[in-house]
Biopython code that builds the backbone (N, CA, C, O; Angstrom):
import numpy as np
from Bio.PDB.StructureBuilder import StructureBuilder

atoms = [
    (1, "UNK", "N", (-183.762, 17.035, -54.056)),
    (1, "UNK", "CA", (-182.635, 17.230, -53.166)),
    (1, "UNK", "C", (-183.148, 17.896, -51.887)),
    (1, "UNK", "O", (-183.904, 18.865, -51.958)),
    (2, "UNK", "N", (-182.752, 17.394, -50.736)),
    (2, "UNK", "CA", (-183.208, 17.948, -49.472)),
    (2, "UNK", "C", (-182.418, 19.205, -49.133)),
    (2, "UNK", "O", (-181.327, 19.420, -49.661)),
    (3, "UNK", "N", (-182.979, 20.051, -48.235)),
    (3, "UNK", "CA", (-182.350, 21.328, -47.868)),
    (3, "UNK", "C", (-180.916, 21.178, -47.381)),
    (3, "UNK", "O", (-180.054, 21.917, -47.855)),
    (4, "UNK", "N", (-180.603, 20.242, -46.440)),
    (4, "UNK", "CA", (-179.203, 20.148, -46.010)),
    (4, "UNK", "C", (-178.255, 19.828, -47.163)),
    (4, "UNK", "O", (-177.147, 20.360, -47.228)),
    (5, "UNK", "N", (-178.692, 18.963, -48.066)),
    (5, "UNK", "CA", (-177.861, 18.628, -49.225)),
    (5, "UNK", "C", (-177.679, 19.833, -50.127)),
    (5, "UNK", "O", (-176.595, 20.056, -50.665)),
    (6, "UNK", "N", (-178.747, 20.614, -50.292)),
    (6, "UNK", "CA", (-178.661, 21.814, -51.122)),
    (6, "UNK", "C", (-177.705, 22.829, -50.496)),
    (6, "UNK", "O", (-176.918, 23.467, -51.195)),
    (7, "UNK", "N", (-177.782, 22.968, -49.184)),
    (7, "UNK", "CA", (-176.900, 23.922, -48.505)),
    (7, "UNK", "C", (-175.445, 23.511, -48.659)),
    (7, "UNK", "O", (-174.583, 24.349, -48.926)),
    (8, "UNK", "N", (-175.172, 22.230, -48.492)),
    (8, "UNK", "CA", (-173.800, 21.734, -48.644)),
    (8, "UNK", "C", (-173.320, 21.940, -50.071)),
    (8, "UNK", "O", (-172.194, 22.384, -50.298)),
    (9, "UNK", "N", (-174.179, 21.616, -51.033)),
    (9, "UNK", "CA", (-173.804, 21.805, -52.438)),
    (9, "UNK", "C", (-173.528, 23.277, -52.736)),
    (9, "UNK", "O", (-172.586, 23.607, -53.456)),
    (10, "UNK", "N", (-174.351, 24.151, -52.181)),
    (10, "UNK", "CA", (-174.140, 25.587, -52.393)),
    (10, "UNK", "C", (-172.812, 26.032, -51.798)),
    (10, "UNK", "O", (-172.050, 26.755, -52.442)),
    (11, "UNK", "N", (-172.536, 25.607, -50.583)),
    (11, "UNK", "CA", (-171.290, 26.018, -49.944)),
    (11, "UNK", "C", (-170.072, 25.472, -50.682)),
    (11, "UNK", "O", (-169.060, 26.163, -50.802)),
    (12, "UNK", "N", (-170.161, 24.238, -51.177)),
    (12, "UNK", "CA", (-169.057, 23.671, -51.950)),
    (12, "UNK", "C", (-168.864, 24.463, -53.239)),
    (12, "UNK", "O", (-167.736, 24.761, -53.629)),
    (13, "UNK", "N", (-169.974, 24.803, -53.899)),
    (13, "UNK", "CA", (-169.844, 25.561, -55.145)),
    (13, "UNK", "C", (-169.290, 26.957, -54.878)),
    (13, "UNK", "O", (-168.501, 27.473, -55.670)),
    (14, "UNK", "N", (-169.693, 27.563, -53.782)),
    (14, "UNK", "CA", (-169.139, 28.877, -53.439)),
    (14, "UNK", "C", (-167.656, 28.779, -53.165)),
    (14, "UNK", "O", (-166.878, 29.649, -53.558)),
    (15, "UNK", "N", (-167.269, 27.704, -52.484)),
    (15, "UNK", "CA", (-165.851, 27.528, -52.184)),
    (15, "UNK", "C", (-165.054, 27.382, -53.475)),
    (15, "UNK", "O", (-163.980, 27.967, -53.620)),
    (16, "UNK", "N", (-165.577, 26.608, -54.397)),
    (16, "UNK", "CA", (-164.877, 26.411, -55.666)),
    (16, "UNK", "C", (-164.881, 27.670, -56.518)),
    (16, "UNK", "O", (-163.852, 28.065, -57.068)),
    (17, "UNK", "N", (-166.048, 28.295, -56.622)),
    (17, "UNK", "CA", (-166.178, 29.457, -57.497)),
    (17, "UNK", "C", (-165.453, 30.685, -56.974)),
    (17, "UNK", "O", (-165.045, 31.550, -57.749)),
    (18, "UNK", "N", (-165.296, 30.760, -55.670)),
    (18, "UNK", "CA", (-164.703, 31.949, -55.073)),
    (18, "UNK", "C", (-163.481, 31.608, -54.223)),
    (18, "UNK", "O", (-163.216, 32.264, -53.215)),
    (19, "UNK", "N", (-162.753, 30.597, -54.628)),
    (19, "UNK", "CA", (-161.601, 30.155, -53.839)),
    (19, "UNK", "C", (-160.583, 31.264, -53.653)),
    (19, "UNK", "O", (-159.908, 31.324, -52.625)),
    (20, "UNK", "N", (-160.470, 32.135, -54.633)),
    (20, "UNK", "CA", (-159.484, 33.205, -54.523)),
    (20, "UNK", "C", (-159.837, 34.190, -53.406)),
    (20, "UNK", "O", (-158.954, 34.891, -52.912)),
    (21, "UNK", "N", (-161.099, 34.257, -53.003)),
    (21, "UNK", "CA", (-161.505, 35.205, -51.976)),
    (21, "UNK", "C", (-161.158, 34.724, -50.567)),
    (21, "UNK", "O", (-160.956, 35.550, -49.677)),
    (22, "UNK", "N", (-161.085, 33.449, -50.346)),
    (22, "UNK", "CA", (-160.670, 32.836, -49.087)),
    (22, "UNK", "C", (-161.287, 33.488, -47.857)),
    (22, "UNK", "O", (-160.566, 33.972, -46.984)),
    (23, "UNK", "N", (-162.603, 33.505, -47.781)),
    (23, "UNK", "CA", (-163.275, 34.014, -46.601)),
    (23, "UNK", "C", (-163.814, 32.854, -45.782)),
    (23, "UNK", "O", (-164.141, 31.800, -46.328)),
    (24, "UNK", "N", (-163.905, 33.045, -44.492)),
    (24, "UNK", "CA", (-164.352, 32.004, -43.582)),
    (24, "UNK", "C", (-165.520, 32.535, -42.767)),
    (24, "UNK", "O", (-165.328, 33.353, -41.868)),
    (25, "UNK", "N", (-166.727, 32.079, -43.071)),
    (25, "UNK", "CA", (-167.915, 32.526, -42.352)),
    (25, "UNK", "C", (-167.846, 32.236, -40.859)),
    (25, "UNK", "O", (-168.593, 32.831, -40.082)),
    (26, "UNK", "N", (-166.975, 31.345, -40.451)),
    (26, "UNK", "CA", (-166.879, 30.969, -39.042)),
    (26, "UNK", "C", (-166.261, 32.063, -38.181)),
    (26, "UNK", "O", (-166.282, 31.967, -36.954)),
    (27, "UNK", "N", (-165.711, 33.102, -38.805)),
    (27, "UNK", "CA", (-165.194, 34.241, -38.032)),
    (27, "UNK", "C", (-166.051, 35.461, -38.321)),
    (27, "UNK", "O", (-166.696, 35.549, -39.366)),
    (28, "UNK", "N", (-166.051, 36.388, -37.396)),
    (28, "UNK", "CA", (-166.785, 37.624, -37.607)),
    (28, "UNK", "C", (-166.323, 38.358, -38.844)),
    (28, "UNK", "O", (-167.136, 38.901, -39.593)),
    (29, "UNK", "N", (-165.018, 38.374, -39.062)),
    (29, "UNK", "CA", (-164.450, 39.057, -40.232)),
    (29, "UNK", "C", (-164.954, 38.404, -41.528)),
    (29, "UNK", "O", (-165.322, 39.098, -42.475)),
    (30, "UNK", "N", (-164.966, 37.085, -41.558)),
    (30, "UNK", "CA", (-165.441, 36.372, -42.741)),
    (30, "UNK", "C", (-166.927, 36.572, -42.968)),
    (30, "UNK", "O", (-167.372, 36.762, -44.100)),
    (31, "UNK", "N", (-167.693, 36.528, -41.886)),
    (31, "UNK", "CA", (-169.137, 36.763, -41.998)),
    (31, "UNK", "C", (-169.391, 38.147, -42.571)),
    (31, "UNK", "O", (-170.216, 38.314, -43.470)),
    (32, "UNK", "N", (-168.682, 39.134, -42.049)),
    (32, "UNK", "CA", (-168.835, 40.509, -42.534)),
    (32, "UNK", "C", (-168.476, 40.607, -44.013)),
    (32, "UNK", "O", (-169.164, 41.282, -44.779)),
    (33, "UNK", "N", (-167.402, 39.938, -44.412)),
    (33, "UNK", "CA", (-166.973, 39.973, -45.815)),
    (33, "UNK", "C", (-168.014, 39.347, -46.733)),
    (33, "UNK", "O", (-168.338, 39.910, -47.779)),
    (34, "UNK", "N", (-168.538, 38.193, -46.354)),
    (34, "UNK", "CA", (-169.516, 37.498, -47.189)),
    (34, "UNK", "C", (-170.855, 38.236, -47.189)),
    (34, "UNK", "O", (-171.455, 38.449, -48.243)),
    (35, "UNK", "N", (-171.314, 38.621, -46.010)),
    (35, "UNK", "CA", (-172.661, 39.179, -45.890)),
    (35, "UNK", "C", (-172.747, 40.647, -46.292)),
    (35, "UNK", "O", (-173.839, 41.215, -46.323)),
    (36, "UNK", "N", (-171.630, 41.256, -46.594)),
    (36, "UNK", "CA", (-171.626, 42.628, -47.103)),
    (36, "UNK", "C", (-171.669, 42.668, -48.627)),
    (36, "UNK", "O", (-171.827, 43.736, -49.218)),
    (37, "UNK", "N", (-171.530, 41.516, -49.256)),
    (37, "UNK", "CA", (-171.530, 41.457, -50.724)),
    (37, "UNK", "C", (-172.960, 41.416, -51.242)),
    (37, "UNK", "O", (-173.867, 40.953, -50.550)),
    (38, "UNK", "N", (-173.151, 41.891, -52.437)),
    (38, "UNK", "CA", (-174.488, 41.985, -53.027)),
    (38, "UNK", "C", (-174.814, 40.855, -54.006)),
    (38, "UNK", "O", (-175.983, 40.654, -54.334)),
    (39, "UNK", "N", (-173.810, 40.115, -54.478)),
    (39, "UNK", "CA", (-174.068, 39.052, -55.456)),
    (39, "UNK", "C", (-174.966, 37.978, -54.837)),
    (39, "UNK", "O", (-174.858, 37.659, -53.653)),
    (40, "UNK", "N", (-175.844, 37.437, -55.661)),
    (40, "UNK", "CA", (-176.858, 36.495, -55.187)),
    (40, "UNK", "C", (-176.258, 35.265, -54.493)),
    (40, "UNK", "O", (-176.767, 34.846, -53.454)),
    (41, "UNK", "N", (-175.187, 34.679, -55.044)),
    (41, "UNK", "CA", (-174.638, 33.475, -54.416)),
    (41, "UNK", "C", (-174.060, 33.790, -53.038)),
    (41, "UNK", "O", (-174.145, 32.966, -52.128)),
    (42, "UNK", "N", (-173.474, 34.975, -52.878)),
    (42, "UNK", "CA", (-172.947, 35.356, -51.561)),
    (42, "UNK", "C", (-174.087, 35.616, -50.584)),
    (42, "UNK", "O", (-173.986, 35.261, -49.410)),
    (43, "UNK", "N", (-175.172, 36.232, -51.054)),
    (43, "UNK", "CA", (-176.337, 36.474, -50.185)),
    (43, "UNK", "C", (-176.934, 35.144, -49.723)),
    (43, "UNK", "O", (-177.326, 35.007, -48.564)),
    (44, "UNK", "N", (-177.004, 34.166, -50.628)),
    (44, "UNK", "CA", (-177.517, 32.851, -50.244)),
    (44, "UNK", "C", (-176.631, 32.199, -49.190)),
    (44, "UNK", "O", (-177.134, 31.632, -48.220)),
    (45, "UNK", "N", (-175.326, 32.276, -49.372)),
    (45, "UNK", "CA", (-174.408, 31.707, -48.382)),
    (45, "UNK", "C", (-174.597, 32.394, -47.037)),
    (45, "UNK", "O", (-174.622, 31.734, -45.998)),
    (46, "UNK", "N", (-174.728, 33.700, -47.051)),
    (46, "UNK", "CA", (-174.953, 34.463, -45.826)),
    (46, "UNK", "C", (-176.259, 34.029, -45.161)),
    (46, "UNK", "O", (-176.305, 33.804, -43.952)),
    (47, "UNK", "N", (-177.305, 33.917, -45.955)),
    (47, "UNK", "CA", (-178.609, 33.539, -45.407)),
    (47, "UNK", "C", (-178.593, 32.135, -44.820)),
    (47, "UNK", "O", (-179.149, 31.912, -43.744)),
    (48, "UNK", "N", (-177.962, 31.180, -45.511)),
    (48, "UNK", "CA", (-177.874, 29.822, -44.987)),
    (48, "UNK", "C", (-177.098, 29.796, -43.676)),
    (48, "UNK", "O", (-177.521, 29.156, -42.713)),
    (49, "UNK", "N", (-175.964, 30.491, -43.635)),
    (49, "UNK", "CA", (-175.146, 30.499, -42.427)),
    (49, "UNK", "C", (-175.886, 31.192, -41.283)),
    (49, "UNK", "O", (-175.851, 30.724, -40.145)),
    (50, "UNK", "N", (-176.550, 32.297, -41.581)),
    (50, "UNK", "CA", (-177.316, 33.018, -40.563)),
    (50, "UNK", "C", (-178.452, 32.156, -40.016)),
    (50, "UNK", "O", (-178.704, 32.141, -38.811)),
    (51, "UNK", "N", (-179.129, 31.447, -40.902)),
    (51, "UNK", "CA", (-180.204, 30.558, -40.464)),
    (51, "UNK", "C", (-179.653, 29.460, -39.556)),
    (51, "UNK", "O", (-180.293, 29.079, -38.576)),
    (52, "UNK", "N", (-178.476, 28.958, -39.881)),
    (52, "UNK", "CA", (-177.851, 27.945, -39.026)),
    (52, "UNK", "C", (-177.521, 28.486, -37.650)),
    (52, "UNK", "O", (-177.744, 27.806, -36.648)),
    (53, "UNK", "N", (-176.988, 29.712, -37.584)),
    (53, "UNK", "CA", (-176.686, 30.301, -36.273)),
    (53, "UNK", "C", (-177.970, 30.561, -35.497)),
    (53, "UNK", "O", (-178.016, 30.363, -34.283)),
    (54, "UNK", "N", (-179.008, 31.004, -36.191)),
    (54, "UNK", "CA", (-180.292, 31.231, -35.537)),
    (54, "UNK", "C", (-180.856, 29.926, -34.990)),
    (54, "UNK", "O", (-181.349, 29.886, -33.863)),
    (55, "UNK", "N", (-180.787, 28.866, -35.775)),
    (55, "UNK", "CA", (-181.266, 27.563, -35.319)),
    (55, "UNK", "C", (-180.443, 27.048, -34.151)),
    (55, "UNK", "O", (-180.973, 26.369, -33.271)),
    (56, "UNK", "N", (-179.141, 27.366, -34.130)),
    (56, "UNK", "CA", (-178.290, 26.988, -33.007)),
    (56, "UNK", "C", (-178.825, 27.620, -31.724)),
    (56, "UNK", "O", (-178.909, 26.951, -30.695)),
    (57, "UNK", "N", (-179.189, 28.908, -31.776)),
    (57, "UNK", "CA", (-179.711, 29.580, -30.591)),
    (57, "UNK", "C", (-181.029, 28.969, -30.143)),
    (57, "UNK", "O", (-181.262, 28.799, -28.946)),
    (58, "UNK", "N", (-181.882, 28.640, -31.087)),
    (58, "UNK", "CA", (-183.154, 28.008, -30.736)),
    (58, "UNK", "C", (-182.925, 26.646, -30.096)),
    (58, "UNK", "O", (-183.619, 26.284, -29.146)),
    (59, "UNK", "N", (-181.966, 25.893, -30.602)),
    (59, "UNK", "CA", (-181.654, 24.582, -30.028)),
    (59, "UNK", "C", (-181.096, 24.733, -28.614)),
    (59, "UNK", "O", (-181.459, 23.968, -27.721)),
    (60, "UNK", "N", (-180.227, 25.702, -28.408)),
    (60, "UNK", "CA", (-179.675, 25.937, -27.068)),
    (60, "UNK", "C", (-180.805, 26.279, -26.107)),
    (60, "UNK", "O", (-180.832, 25.781, -24.981)),
    (61, "UNK", "N", (-181.738, 27.124, -26.540)),
    (61, "UNK", "CA", (-182.889, 27.455, -25.697)),
    (61, "UNK", "C", (-183.675, 26.206, -25.330)),
    (61, "UNK", "O", (-184.115, 26.058, -24.190)),
    (62, "UNK", "N", (-183.852, 25.307, -26.292)),
    (62, "UNK", "CA", (-184.634, 24.093, -26.040)),
    (62, "UNK", "C", (-183.958, 23.181, -25.035)),
    (62, "UNK", "O", (-184.638, 22.574, -24.209)),
    (63, "UNK", "N", (-182.633, 23.068, -25.082)),
    (63, "UNK", "CA", (-181.935, 22.135, -24.187)),
    (63, "UNK", "C", (-181.446, 22.788, -22.909)),
    (63, "UNK", "O", (-180.899, 22.112, -22.038)),
    (64, "UNK", "N", (-181.638, 24.099, -22.783)),
    (64, "UNK", "CA", (-181.122, 24.814, -21.617)),
    (64, "UNK", "C", (-182.042, 24.715, -20.404)),
    (64, "UNK", "O", (-181.765, 25.324, -19.371)),
    (65, "UNK", "N", (-183.098, 23.980, -20.511)),
    (65, "UNK", "CA", (-183.966, 23.775, -19.359)),
    (65, "UNK", "C", (-184.631, 25.039, -18.843)),
    (65, "UNK", "O", (-184.669, 25.261, -17.632)),
    (66, "UNK", "N", (-185.146, 25.858, -19.719)),
    (66, "UNK", "CA", (-185.864, 27.052, -19.301)),
    (66, "UNK", "C", (-185.011, 28.304, -19.208)),
    (66, "UNK", "O", (-185.553, 29.395, -19.033)),
    (67, "UNK", "N", (-183.696, 28.184, -19.320)),
    (67, "UNK", "CA", (-182.814, 29.352, -19.302)),
    (67, "UNK", "C", (-182.641, 29.833, -20.730)),
    (67, "UNK", "O", (-181.939, 29.202, -21.519)),
    (68, "UNK", "N", (-183.282, 30.955, -21.068)),
    (68, "UNK", "CA", (-183.229, 31.462, -22.443)),
    (68, "UNK", "C", (-181.917, 32.184, -22.717)),
    (68, "UNK", "O", (-181.425, 32.949, -21.887)),
    (69, "UNK", "N", (-181.368, 31.931, -23.884)),
    (69, "UNK", "CA", (-180.180, 32.658, -24.337)),
    (69, "UNK", "C", (-180.522, 33.571, -25.505)),
    (69, "UNK", "O", (-179.714, 34.410, -25.903)),
    (70, "UNK", "N", (-181.723, 33.407, -26.055)),
    (70, "UNK", "CA", (-182.156, 34.193, -27.211)),
    (70, "UNK", "C", (-183.495, 34.822, -26.872)),
    (70, "UNK", "O", (-184.505, 34.126, -26.766)),
    (71, "UNK", "N", (-183.504, 36.142, -26.701)),
    (71, "UNK", "CA", (-184.713, 36.833, -26.242)),
    (71, "UNK", "C", (-185.178, 37.917, -27.212)),
    (71, "UNK", "O", (-185.702, 38.946, -26.785)),
    (72, "UNK", "N", (-184.992, 37.698, -28.502)),
    (72, "UNK", "CA", (-185.470, 38.675, -29.471)),
    (72, "UNK", "C", (-186.996, 38.670, -29.469)),
    (72, "UNK", "O", (-187.616, 37.631, -29.246)),
    (73, "UNK", "N", (-187.594, 39.820, -29.713)),
    (73, "UNK", "CA", (-189.063, 39.856, -29.799)),
    (73, "UNK", "C", (-189.553, 38.939, -30.920)),
    (73, "UNK", "O", (-188.845, 38.713, -31.902)),
    (74, "UNK", "N", (-190.747, 38.422, -30.769)),
    (74, "UNK", "CA", (-191.302, 37.467, -31.713)),
    (74, "UNK", "C", (-191.374, 37.936, -33.146)),
    (74, "UNK", "O", (-191.296, 37.117, -34.062)),
    (75, "UNK", "N", (-191.519, 39.227, -33.370)),
    (75, "UNK", "CA", (-191.637, 39.743, -34.736)),
    (75, "UNK", "C", (-190.276, 39.976, -35.390)),
    (75, "UNK", "O", (-190.220, 40.406, -36.542)),
    (76, "UNK", "N", (-189.186, 39.704, -34.685)),
    (76, "UNK", "CA", (-187.847, 39.913, -35.232)),
    (76, "UNK", "C", (-187.562, 38.859, -36.299)),
    (76, "UNK", "O", (-187.644, 37.660, -36.034)),
    (77, "UNK", "N", (-187.227, 39.311, -37.502)),
    (77, "UNK", "CA", (-186.958, 38.391, -38.605)),
    (77, "UNK", "C", (-185.469, 38.037, -38.661)),
    (77, "UNK", "O", (-184.638, 38.663, -38.003)),
    (78, "UNK", "N", (-185.166, 37.037, -39.449)),
    (78, "UNK", "CA", (-183.762, 36.676, -39.666)),
    (78, "UNK", "C", (-183.012, 37.845, -40.299)),
    (78, "UNK", "O", (-181.858, 38.100, -39.953)),
    (79, "UNK", "N", (-183.653, 38.554, -41.217)),
    (79, "UNK", "CA", (-183.022, 39.728, -41.837)),
    (79, "UNK", "C", (-182.725, 40.802, -40.794)),
    (79, "UNK", "O", (-181.684, 41.457, -40.856)),
    (80, "UNK", "N", (-183.639, 40.987, -39.832)),
    (80, "UNK", "CA", (-183.389, 41.943, -38.743)),
    (80, "UNK", "C", (-182.161, 41.525, -37.943)),
    (80, "UNK", "O", (-181.312, 42.352, -37.609)),
    (81, "UNK", "N", (-182.079, 40.242, -37.644)),
    (81, "UNK", "CA", (-180.948, 39.730, -36.863)),
    (81, "UNK", "C", (-179.639, 39.881, -37.633)),
    (81, "UNK", "O", (-178.603, 40.198, -37.048)),
    (82, "UNK", "N", (-179.687, 39.652, -38.947)),
    (82, "UNK", "CA", (-178.496, 39.842, -39.769)),
    (82, "UNK", "C", (-178.038, 41.301, -39.722)),
    (82, "UNK", "O", (-176.845, 41.571, -39.586)),
    (83, "UNK", "N", (-178.970, 42.232, -39.832)),
    (83, "UNK", "CA", (-178.611, 43.662, -39.777)),
    (83, "UNK", "C", (-177.997, 44.022, -38.426)),
    (83, "UNK", "O", (-177.019, 44.767, -38.364)),
    (84, "UNK", "N", (-178.568, 43.496, -37.352)),
    (84, "UNK", "CA", (-178.037, 43.742, -36.008)),
    (84, "UNK", "C", (-176.621, 43.197, -35.911)),
    (84, "UNK", "O", (-175.729, 43.870, -35.394)),
    (85, "UNK", "N", (-176.410, 41.993, -36.400)),
    (85, "UNK", "CA", (-175.096, 41.364, -36.317)),
    (85, "UNK", "C", (-174.071, 42.112, -37.164)),
    (85, "UNK", "O", (-172.945, 42.336, -36.720)),
    (86, "UNK", "N", (-174.447, 42.497, -38.368)),
    (86, "UNK", "CA", (-173.519, 43.243, -39.218)),
    (86, "UNK", "C", (-173.145, 44.587, -38.581)),
    (86, "UNK", "O", (-171.983, 44.990, -38.626)),
    (87, "UNK", "N", (-174.118, 45.274, -37.991)),
    (87, "UNK", "CA", (-173.833, 46.547, -37.313)),
    (87, "UNK", "C", (-172.901, 46.317, -36.128)),
    (87, "UNK", "O", (-171.994, 47.113, -35.883)),
    (88, "UNK", "N", (-173.124, 45.232, -35.394)),
    (88, "UNK", "CA", (-172.272, 44.887, -34.259)),
    (88, "UNK", "C", (-170.835, 44.643, -34.723)),
    (88, "UNK", "O", (-169.889, 45.136, -34.109)),
    (89, "UNK", "N", (-170.674, 43.882, -35.805)),
    (89, "UNK", "CA", (-169.336, 43.593, -36.316)),
    (89, "UNK", "C", (-168.633, 44.865, -36.782)),
    (89, "UNK", "O", (-167.449, 45.061, -36.512)),
    (90, "UNK", "N", (-169.360, 45.715, -37.474)),
    (90, "UNK", "CA", (-168.754, 46.970, -37.938)),
    (90, "UNK", "C", (-168.353, 47.874, -36.777)),
    (90, "UNK", "O", (-167.355, 48.591, -36.855)),
    (91, "UNK", "N", (-169.138, 47.835, -35.702)),
    (91, "UNK", "CA", (-168.852, 48.674, -34.530)),
    (91, "UNK", "C", (-167.752, 48.091, -33.643)),
    (91, "UNK", "O", (-167.218, 48.785, -32.777)),
    (92, "UNK", "N", (-167.415, 46.820, -33.857)),
    (92, "UNK", "CA", (-166.431, 46.141, -33.012)),
    (92, "UNK", "C", (-165.373, 45.428, -33.843)),
    (92, "UNK", "O", (-165.288, 44.201, -33.798)),
    (93, "UNK", "N", (-164.568, 46.163, -34.600)),
    (93, "UNK", "CA", (-163.574, 45.509, -35.461)),
    (93, "UNK", "C", (-162.544, 44.698, -34.669)),
    (93, "UNK", "O", (-161.952, 43.762, -35.205)),
    (94, "UNK", "N", (-162.333, 45.043, -33.427)),
    (94, "UNK", "CA", (-161.376, 44.305, -32.607)),
    (94, "UNK", "C", (-161.860, 42.900, -32.248)),
    (94, "UNK", "O", (-161.064, 42.065, -31.819)),
    (95, "UNK", "N", (-163.144, 42.634, -32.416)),
    (95, "UNK", "CA", (-163.702, 41.309, -32.103)),
    (95, "UNK", "C", (-163.853, 40.424, -33.336)),
    (95, "UNK", "O", (-164.187, 39.246, -33.204)),
    (96, "UNK", "N", (-163.618, 40.956, -34.514)),
    (96, "UNK", "CA", (-163.955, 40.257, -35.754)),
    (96, "UNK", "C", (-163.201, 38.959, -35.994)),
    (96, "UNK", "O", (-163.641, 38.152, -36.813)),
    (97, "UNK", "N", (-162.095, 38.726, -35.321)),
    (97, "UNK", "CA", (-161.373, 37.467, -35.519)),
    (97, "UNK", "C", (-161.908, 36.338, -34.644)),
    (97, "UNK", "O", (-161.432, 35.207, -34.737)),
    (98, "UNK", "N", (-162.873, 36.628, -33.813)),
    (98, "UNK", "CA", (-163.503, 35.601, -32.973)),
    (98, "UNK", "C", (-164.548, 34.852, -33.783)),
    (98, "UNK", "O", (-164.899, 35.257, -34.891)),
    (99, "UNK", "N", (-165.037, 33.766, -33.224)),
    (99, "UNK", "CA", (-166.028, 32.938, -33.902)),
    (99, "UNK", "C", (-167.348, 33.656, -34.114)),
    (99, "UNK", "O", (-167.878, 34.280, -33.196)),
    (100, "UNK", "N", (-167.873, 33.568, -35.320)),
    (100, "UNK", "CA", (-169.116, 34.271, -35.619)),
    (100, "UNK", "C", (-170.311, 33.768, -34.800)),
    (100, "UNK", "O", (-171.148, 34.592, -34.429)),
    (101, "UNK", "N", (-170.446, 32.468, -34.492)),
    (101, "UNK", "CA", (-171.601, 32.077, -33.669)),
    (101, "UNK", "C", (-171.599, 32.731, -32.284)),
    (101, "UNK", "O", (-172.644, 33.173, -31.807)),
    (102, "UNK", "N", (-170.444, 32.794, -31.644)),
    (102, "UNK", "CA", (-170.371, 33.431, -30.322)),
    (102, "UNK", "C", (-170.634, 34.929, -30.433)),
    (102, "UNK", "O", (-171.301, 35.505, -29.573)),
    (103, "UNK", "N", (-170.118, 35.563, -31.478)),
    (103, "UNK", "CA", (-170.353, 36.986, -31.678)),
    (103, "UNK", "C", (-171.814, 37.263, -32.010)),
    (103, "UNK", "O", (-172.366, 38.285, -31.600)),
    (104, "UNK", "N", (-172.434, 36.361, -32.745)),
    (104, "UNK", "CA", (-173.859, 36.481, -33.076)),
    (104, "UNK", "C", (-174.685, 36.472, -31.797)),
    (104, "UNK", "O", (-175.574, 37.304, -31.613)),
    (105, "UNK", "N", (-174.380, 35.522, -30.915)),
    (105, "UNK", "CA", (-175.068, 35.455, -29.625)),
    (105, "UNK", "C", (-174.859, 36.741, -28.836)),
    (105, "UNK", "O", (-175.804, 37.274, -28.255)),
    (106, "UNK", "N", (-173.634, 37.241, -28.813)),
    (106, "UNK", "CA", (-173.319, 38.457, -28.082)),
    (106, "UNK", "C", (-174.086, 39.656, -28.647)),
    (106, "UNK", "O", (-174.656, 40.442, -27.890)),
    (107, "UNK", "N", (-174.099, 39.793, -29.958)),
    (107, "UNK", "CA", (-174.797, 40.921, -30.595)),
    (107, "UNK", "C", (-176.279, 40.909, -30.255)),
    (107, "UNK", "O", (-176.852, 41.944, -29.913)),
    (108, "UNK", "N", (-176.898, 39.741, -30.348)),
    (108, "UNK", "CA", (-178.333, 39.665, -30.062)),
    (108, "UNK", "C", (-178.622, 39.854, -28.586)),
    (108, "UNK", "O", (-179.609, 40.496, -28.228)),
    (109, "UNK", "N", (-177.773, 39.302, -27.717)),
    (109, "UNK", "CA", (-178.027, 39.441, -26.285)),
    (109, "UNK", "C", (-177.796, 40.873, -25.811)),
    (109, "UNK", "O", (-178.442, 41.313, -24.860)),
    (110, "UNK", "N", (-176.890, 41.609, -26.453)),
    (110, "UNK", "CA", (-176.701, 43.007, -26.087)),
    (110, "UNK", "C", (-177.842, 43.873, -26.610)),
    (110, "UNK", "O", (-178.210, 44.864, -25.978)),
    (111, "UNK", "N", (-178.400, 43.506, -27.754)),
    (111, "UNK", "CA", (-179.500, 44.267, -28.331)),
    (111, "UNK", "C", (-180.827, 43.931, -27.658)),
    (111, "UNK", "O", (-181.653, 44.812, -27.420)),
    (112, "UNK", "N", (-181.021, 42.655, -27.356)),
    (112, "UNK", "CA", (-182.258, 42.188, -26.729)),
    (112, "UNK", "C", (-181.911, 41.354, -25.484)),
    (112, "UNK", "O", (-182.015, 40.128, -25.513)),
    (113, "UNK", "N", (-181.503, 42.012, -24.401)),
    (113, "UNK", "CA", (-181.135, 41.245, -23.206)),
    (113, "UNK", "C", (-182.343, 40.490, -22.637)),
    (113, "UNK", "O", (-183.470, 40.985, -22.648)),
    (114, "UNK", "N", (-182.077, 39.301, -22.151)),
    (114, "UNK", "CA", (-183.132, 38.522, -21.510)),
    (114, "UNK", "C", (-183.383, 39.128, -20.126)),
    (114, "UNK", "O", (-182.442, 39.522, -19.437)),
    (115, "UNK", "N", (-184.632, 39.199, -19.734)),
    (115, "UNK", "CA", (-184.933, 39.752, -18.409)),
    (115, "UNK", "C", (-184.477, 38.754, -17.348)),
    (115, "UNK", "O", (-184.437, 37.547, -17.587)),
    (116, "UNK", "N", (-184.141, 39.269, -16.197)),
    (116, "UNK", "CA", (-183.660, 38.397, -15.107)),
    (116, "UNK", "C", (-184.802, 37.832, -14.292)),
    (116, "UNK", "O", (-184.566, 37.163, -13.286)),
    (117, "UNK", "N", (-186.044, 38.084, -14.704)),
    (117, "UNK", "CA", (-187.214, 37.605, -13.963)),
    (117, "UNK", "C", (-187.467, 36.157, -14.234)),
    (117, "UNK", "O", (-188.413, 35.584, -13.694)),
]
sb = StructureBuilder()
sb.init_structure("model")
sb.init_model(0)
sb.init_chain("A")
sb.init_seg("    ")
for serial, (resi, resn, name, xyz) in enumerate(atoms, 1):
    if name == "N":
        sb.init_residue(resn, " ", resi, " ")
    sb.init_atom(name, np.array(xyz, "f"), 0.0, 1.0, " ", f" {name:<3s}", serial, name[0])
structure = sb.get_structure()
C-alpha cells in the first residue's frame, strides 16, 4: 500500500473509530484537540496532517518564484514545527476557529520571519 493510500485509510479509520469526538484538523481548534492527545492513532493523524501542511509550504516556496514563505532554519524538524504551532494555538485562542494551514503559516512566519533582503 502506498503512503497516500495509507494516510487516507488511517484518516478514515480515525473518523470511524472516533466519530463521537467530531474534531476537524482543518481548524486550529481541531488541530489542537487532535495533536494534544497522547494515543498513538491520534499522534499519527497529527503527524500526517502536519507533514501535509509542511509539504504545502514547501510547494508554495517552489512555485512562488523565489519569494520564500517558509524560512525555518534547516535543522528545524517537523516535531519542532508542531510544538511551535501548538504553542501558537494555545497563546491565541481567539484565532482557533480559523483554518489550520493559514494559522500554521502564521505561527512559523512569526517565529522565523523571512529576511527582507
